[in-house]
C-alpha positions as CSV (number, residue, x, y, z in Angstrom):
1,X,23.4,19.0,-6.9
2,X,25.9,16.6,-5.2
3,X,28.2,16.9,-2.2
4,X,30.0,14.3,-0.4
5,X,29.5,14.9,3.4
6,X,28.1,17.3,5.8
7,X,29.8,17.6,9.1
8,X,27.3,17.8,11.9
9,X,28.0,18.9,15.4
10,X,26.1,16.1,17.2
11,X,25.5,18.2,20.4
12,X,23.5,20.7,18.4
13,X,21.1,18.1,16.8
14,X,17.6,18.6,18.3
15,X,16.1,15.2,19.3
16,X,12.9,14.0,21.1
17,X,13.1,14.2,24.8
18,X,10.4,11.7,25.8
19,X,8.6,14.5,27.3
20,X,5.2,12.7,27.3
21,X,6.6,9.7,29.2
22,X,5.8,10.9,32.7
23,X,2.4,12.5,32.0
24,X,1.2,9.8,29.6
25,X,-1.7,8.8,31.9
26,X,-2.8,12.5,32.5
27,X,-6.5,13.2,31.6
28,X,-6.5,15.4,28.5
29,X,-9.3,16.1,26.0
30,X,-8.7,14.2,22.7
31,X,-8.6,16.7,19.9
32,X,-7.7,14.3,17.1
33,X,-7.2,10.7,16.1
34,X,-4.0,9.8,14.2
35,X,-4.1,6.7,12.1
36,X,-0.6,5.3,11.6
37,X,0.2,2.3,9.2
38,X,3.3,0.1,9.3
39,X,4.1,-3.0,7.2
40,X,6.1,-5.8,9.0
41,X,6.8,-9.4,9.1
42,X,8.3,-11.4,12.1
43,X,11.8,-10.4,11.2
44,X,11.1,-6.6,11.3
45,X,8.5,-6.4,14.1
46,X,11.1,-5.5,16.8
47,X,12.3,-2.6,14.6
48,X,8.6,-1.6,14.1
49,X,8.1,-1.7,18.0
50,X,11.1,0.8,18.4
51,X,9.4,3.1,15.9
52,X,6.0,2.9,17.5
53,X,7.7,3.5,21.0
54,X,9.2,6.8,19.6
55,X,5.8,7.9,18.4
56,X,4.2,7.2,21.8
57,X,6.8,9.1,23.8
58,X,7.0,12.1,21.5
59,X,3.3,12.8,20.6
60,X,1.2,14.7,23.2
61,X,-1.9,13.3,24.9
62,X,-4.3,15.4,22.9
63,X,-4.0,12.9,20.2
64,X,-5.5,9.4,20.1
65,X,-3.0,7.0,18.3
66,X,-4.4,4.2,16.2
67,X,-1.9,1.9,14.7
68,X,-2.5,-0.4,11.7
69,X,0.0,-3.1,11.2
70,X,-0.1,-4.9,7.8
71,X,0.9,-8.4,9.1
72,X,3.2,-10.7,7.0
73,X,3.3,-13.5,9.7
74,X,4.0,-11.9,13.0
75,X,3.9,-14.4,15.8
76,X,1.3,-14.1,18.7
77,X,4.1,-13.6,21.2
78,X,5.5,-10.7,19.3
79,X,2.1,-9.2,18.8
80,X,1.8,-9.2,22.7
81,X,5.1,-7.4,23.0
82,X,3.7,-4.6,20.7
83,X,0.5,-4.5,22.7
84,X,2.4,-4.3,25.9
85,X,3.7,-0.9,25.0
86,X,0.3,0.4,26.4
87,X,2.2,0.6,29.8
88,X,3.5,3.9,28.5
89,X,0.3,5.4,27.1
90,X,-3.1,4.3,25.7
91,X,-3.3,3.5,22.1
92,X,-5.0,0.9,19.8
93,X,-3.5,-1.5,17.5
94,X,-5.0,-3.7,14.7
95,X,-3.1,-6.5,12.8
96,X,-4.2,-7.2,9.2
97,X,-3.3,-10.5,7.8
98,X,-1.5,-10.0,4.4
99,X,-0.4,-13.6,3.9
100,X,-3.4,-14.4,1.6
101,X,-2.5,-11.9,-1.0
102,X,-0.4,-12.8,-4.1
103,X,2.8,-10.8,-4.5
104,X,4.5,-13.4,-6.6
105,X,4.8,-11.3,-9.7
106,X,6.4,-8.3,-7.9
107,X,10.2,-8.0,-8.0
108,X,12.5,-7.9,-5.0
109,X,16.1,-6.7,-5.9
110,X,17.3,-5.3,-2.7
111,X,18.7,-7.7,-0.1
112,X,17.5,-5.5,2.8
113,X,13.9,-5.1,1.5
114,X,11.2,-7.8,2.1
115,X,7.9,-8.5,0.3
116,X,6.1,-6.5,2.9
117,X,7.3,-3.3,1.2
118,X,4.4,-4.1,-1.3
119,X,1.6,-4.3,1.4
120,X,1.0,-0.5,1.2
121,X,-0.4,-1.0,-2.4
122,X,-3.2,-2.9,-0.6
123,X,-4.1,-0.3,2.0
124,X,-7.7,0.3,0.5
125,X,-8.4,-3.4,0.6
126,X,-7.7,-3.9,4.2
127,X,-8.3,-0.7,6.2
128,X,-11.7,0.3,7.3
129,X,-13.7,2.4,4.7
130,X,-14.3,5.3,7.2
131,X,-10.6,6.1,7.5
132,X,-9.9,8.9,5.2
133,X,-6.1,9.5,5.6
134,X,-3.2,7.7,7.2
135,X,0.4,8.3,7.9
136,X,2.4,5.4,6.4
137,X,5.8,4.7,8.0
138,X,8.7,2.3,7.2
139,X,9.8,0.2,10.1
140,X,13.4,1.6,10.0
141,X,12.5,5.0,11.3
142,X,12.5,6.9,14.5
143,X,10.1,9.7,15.2
144,X,11.6,12.7,17.0
145,X,8.6,15.2,16.8
146,X,5.0,15.3,17.6
147,X,3.2,13.7,14.6
148,X,0.3,15.9,14.9
149,X,2.1,18.7,12.8
150,X,2.5,16.1,10.0
151,X,-1.1,14.8,10.4
152,X,-2.6,18.2,10.1
153,X,-1.0,18.9,6.8
154,X,-3.7,20.1,4.4
155,X,-3.7,17.5,1.5
156,X,-7.3,18.1,0.4
157,X,-6.3,18.5,-3.2
158,X,-3.4,16.0,-3.1
159,X,-3.0,12.1,-3.1
160,X,-0.4,12.2,-0.6
161,X,2.2,14.4,1.1
162,X,5.7,13.1,0.8
163,X,9.5,14.1,1.1
164,X,11.9,14.3,-1.7
165,X,14.3,11.1,-2.0
166,X,18.0,11.3,-1.4
167,X,18.7,10.5,-5.0
168,X,15.7,12.2,-6.5
169,X,17.1,13.7,-9.6
170,X,18.9,10.4,-10.6
171,X,15.7,8.4,-10.0
172,X,13.5,11.0,-11.7
173,X,15.6,10.7,-14.8
174,X,15.7,6.9,-14.7
175,X,11.9,6.7,-14.6
176,X,11.7,9.4,-17.2
177,X,9.4,11.6,-15.0
178,X,8.6,15.1,-16.1
179,X,11.4,17.4,-14.9
180,X,9.1,19.6,-12.9
181,X,7.8,16.7,-10.8
182,X,10.1,15.6,-8.1
183,X,10.8,12.0,-7.0
184,X,9.9,11.1,-3.4
185,X,11.0,8.5,-0.9
186,X,8.0,6.2,0.0
187,X,9.1,5.4,3.6
188,X,7.1,8.4,5.1
189,X,3.8,9.4,3.4
190,X,0.6,11.0,4.5
191,X,-1.9,9.3,2.2
192,X,-5.3,10.9,1.3
193,X,-7.3,7.6,1.1
194,X,-10.4,9.4,-0.3
195,X,-8.5,10.6,-3.3
196,X,-6.9,7.2,-3.8
197,X,-10.2,5.4,-3.8
198,X,-11.3,7.8,-6.6
199,X,-8.6,6.6,-9.0
200,X,-8.8,2.7,-8.1
201,X,-5.3,3.1,-6.6
202,X,-4.3,-0.7,-6.6
203,X,-5.3,-1.2,-10.1
204,X,-3.3,1.9,-11.3
205,X,-0.3,0.6,-9.4
206,X,-0.4,-2.8,-11.1
207,X,-0.9,-1.2,-14.5
208,X,2.0,1.1,-14.1
209,X,4.2,-1.9,-13.0
210,X,3.1,-3.9,-16.0
211,X,3.8,-1.1,-18.4
212,X,7.2,-0.3,-16.9
213,X,8.5,-3.5,-15.5
214,X,11.8,-3.2,-17.2
215,X,12.8,0.1,-15.4
216,X,11.5,-0.7,-12.0
217,X,14.4,-0.9,-9.7
218,X,13.2,0.5,-6.3
219,X,10.2,-1.7,-5.9
220,X,6.8,0.0,-4.9
221,X,8.6,3.2,-4.4
222,X,9.1,3.4,-8.2
223,X,5.4,2.4,-8.7
224,X,4.1,5.0,-6.3
225,X,6.2,7.7,-7.9
226,X,4.9,6.6,-11.4
227,X,1.3,6.6,-10.3
228,X,1.3,9.6,-8.0
229,X,3.7,11.7,-10.0
230,X,2.6,15.5,-10.0
231,X,-0.2,14.8,-7.5
232,X,1.7,15.0,-4.2
233,X,2.6,17.9,-1.8
234,X,6.2,17.9,-0.8
235,X,7.1,18.4,2.9
236,X,10.3,19.7,4.4
237,X,13.1,17.1,4.6
238,X,12.9,16.9,8.3
239,X,9.8,14.6,8.0
240,X,12.0,11.9,6.3
241,X,15.6,12.7,7.2
242,X,17.4,10.2,5.1
243,X,20.7,8.5,6.1
244,X,22.8,10.1,3.4
245,X,22.1,13.5,4.9
246,X,24.4,12.3,7.8
247,X,26.6,9.7,6.1
248,X,27.5,11.5,2.8
249,X,25.6,11.8,-0.4
250,X,27.2,11.9,-4.0
251,X,23.7,11.1,-5.7
252,X,22.1,13.7,-7.9
253,X,19.2,15.4,-6.0
254,X,17.2,18.5,-6.1
255,X,17.2,19.7,-2.5
256,X,19.9,22.2,-1.4
257,X,22.8,21.9,1.1
258,X,20.9,24.4,3.4
259,X,17.8,22.1,3.3
260,X,19.8,19.1,4.3
261,X,21.6,20.9,7.1
262,X,18.2,22.2,8.6
263,X,16.8,18.7,8.5
264,X,19.8,17.0,9.9
265,X,19.9,19.4,13.0
266,X,16.1,19.2,13.6
267,X,14.8,15.8,12.2
268,X,11.2,15.1,12.8
269,X,11.6,11.6,11.5
270,X,14.9,9.8,11.2
271,X,14.9,7.4,8.4
272,X,17.8,4.8,8.3
273,X,17.9,4.5,4.6
274,X,20.2,2.1,2.6
275,X,21.8,-1.1,3.7
276,X,23.5,-0.3,7.0
277,X,20.8,-0.2,9.6
278,X,21.3,0.6,13.4
279,X,21.1,-3.2,14.2
280,X,24.1,-3.8,11.8
281,X,27.4,-4.0,13.1
282,X,28.9,-1.7,10.3
283,X,26.3,1.0,10.7
284,X,28.0,4.4,10.8
285,X,25.0,6.4,11.2
286,X,25.7,9.1,13.9
287,X,22.1,8.9,15.2
288,X,22.0,5.0,15.3
289,X,21.8,5.3,19.2
290,X,18.2,6.8,18.9
291,X,17.1,3.4,17.5
292,X,18.5,1.6,20.5
293,X,17.3,4.3,23.0
294,X,13.7,3.5,22.0
295,X,14.2,-0.3,21.5
296,X,15.3,-0.4,25.2
297,X,11.6,0.6,26.2
298,X,10.2,-2.5,24.5
299,X,10.2,-6.2,25.4
300,X,12.2,-6.9,22.3
301,X,15.3,-5.7,24.1
302,X,17.1,-8.7,25.5
303,X,20.5,-10.2,26.2
304,X,21.3,-10.5,22.5
305,X,20.7,-6.8,21.9
306,X,22.8,-6.0,25.0
307,X,25.6,-8.2,23.6
308,X,25.4,-6.4,20.2
309,X,25.8,-3.0,22.0
310,X,28.6,-4.2,24.0
311,X,30.6,-5.4,21.1
312,X,29.6,-2.4,18.9
313,X,30.9,0.0,21.6
314,X,34.1,-2.0,22.0
315,X,34.7,-1.7,18.3
316,X,34.0,2.1,18.5
317,X,36.5,2.5,21.4
318,X,39.3,0.6,19.3
319,X,38.5,3.0,16.3
320,X,39.9,5.8,18.5
321,X,43.2,4.0,18.5
322,X,43.4,3.2,14.8
323,X,40.9,3.9,12.1
324,X,40.8,4.6,8.3
325,X,38.0,6.8,6.7
326,X,37.4,8.0,3.3
327,X,37.1,11.7,2.8
328,X,36.6,12.7,-0.8
329,X,39.5,11.4,-2.9
330,X,41.7,10.5,0.0
331,X,41.8,8.4,3.2
332,X,42.2,9.8,6.6
333,X,44.2,7.5,8.8
334,X,44.3,7.9,12.7
335,X,46.6,6.3,15.0
336,X,47.0,7.0,18.7
337,X,45.5,10.5,18.1
338,X,47.9,11.2,15.1
339,X,46.2,11.9,11.7
340,X,47.6,11.1,8.3
341,X,46.1,11.5,4.8
342,X,46.8,9.3,1.8
343,X,45.5,10.1,-1.6
344,X,43.6,7.4,-3.4
345,X,43.9,7.1,-7.1
346,X,40.9,4.6,-7.2
347,X,38.6,7.1,-5.3
348,X,39.6,10.0,-7.5
349,X,38.9,8.0,-10.7
350,X,35.5,7.0,-9.2
351,X,34.7,10.5,-8.5
352,X,35.7,11.5,-12.1
353,X,33.5,8.8,-13.6
354,X,30.5,9.7,-11.5
355,X,30.9,13.3,-12.7
356,X,31.1,12.3,-16.3
357,X,28.0,10.0,-15.9
358,X,26.1,12.9,-14.4
359,X,27.1,15.3,-17.3
360,X,26.0,12.7,-19.8
361,X,22.7,12.2,-18.0
362,X,22.1,16.0,-18.0
363,X,23.0,16.3,-21.6
364,X,20.5,13.4,-22.5
365,X,17.8,15.3,-20.5
366,X,18.5,18.5,-22.4
367,X,18.4,16.6,-25.7
368,X,15.0,15.1,-24.8
369,X,13.6,18.5,-23.8
370,X,14.9,20.0,-27.1
371,X,13.1,17.2,-29.2
372,X,9.9,17.9,-27.3
373,X,10.2,21.6,-28.1
374,X,10.8,20.9,-31.8
375,X,7.8,18.6,-32.0
């Protein structure tokens, strides 16, 4: 199922309201301990801090939050900036040195993804053995709901709880995964560590990579899908609300338009997927301001970030005078409040080619199923 763009009324989107900021020091009985894992290096630790802040301010105080950061070379000064977030509420944080592990044989084919993405494959090597489950989060996320709901998901019989990827059907076909098993995005996952220990998780991951190296395009996400395929519980889209829900999605996927709209209007976790991140000047994500809202609570927010926002808002103001936007097979041109439309043959041809590719892919899938049935 493919559609170009959902038009959201931004005023109706339900976001976190930092309701636990003022009473963060209130004495409450701890009902649960939530273990949360991030992978980061020194280039991404500021984004990681924004994500951590969003968790601290949107989780109630009946939860003890324990952060585990898989460390790819974070400086001591930046570690202190993360620890300083305890001025908002109590939490614990541990940094695990990942620089001594060998990742040289693992591919990197996305300019906006670093080697730290593979750190999660070594979870069982570095985390304390008594931890039975963890929430794993990418750094390019902002949490808008209390994580206790995600944490309390029953995964007794599953290796992980995950959310469908924004191009699930496309990636599922590329990896030749069984049609009944969905492809997930690995940026948000509730891992059952006890179950992973039973299968020698890291070894399984490297075995899958060696057997399928030629078709691995999306790094460890492909590997995790190959190893955990058919053994995961799928969560509502709101727990990993991908960027294409807001910015347009012409990729083949399995989730419905209604599911995308529900997630878009009530995101539990905003995931800034794809290349254009909130700290990039060309970012067009309608909720990029959520990232900056939480970064401002951290010691990473400085004159450089202030200057970026000033220039970005100036650019935004100028866009109200003149702008050109793609809408399907035409361009929308706005000048001084007047709107004009111009058809684009190139965009129309591209759309036709994409539709043909999808039809060919569907026919190939049907042919494979038919051959299996004949055998």
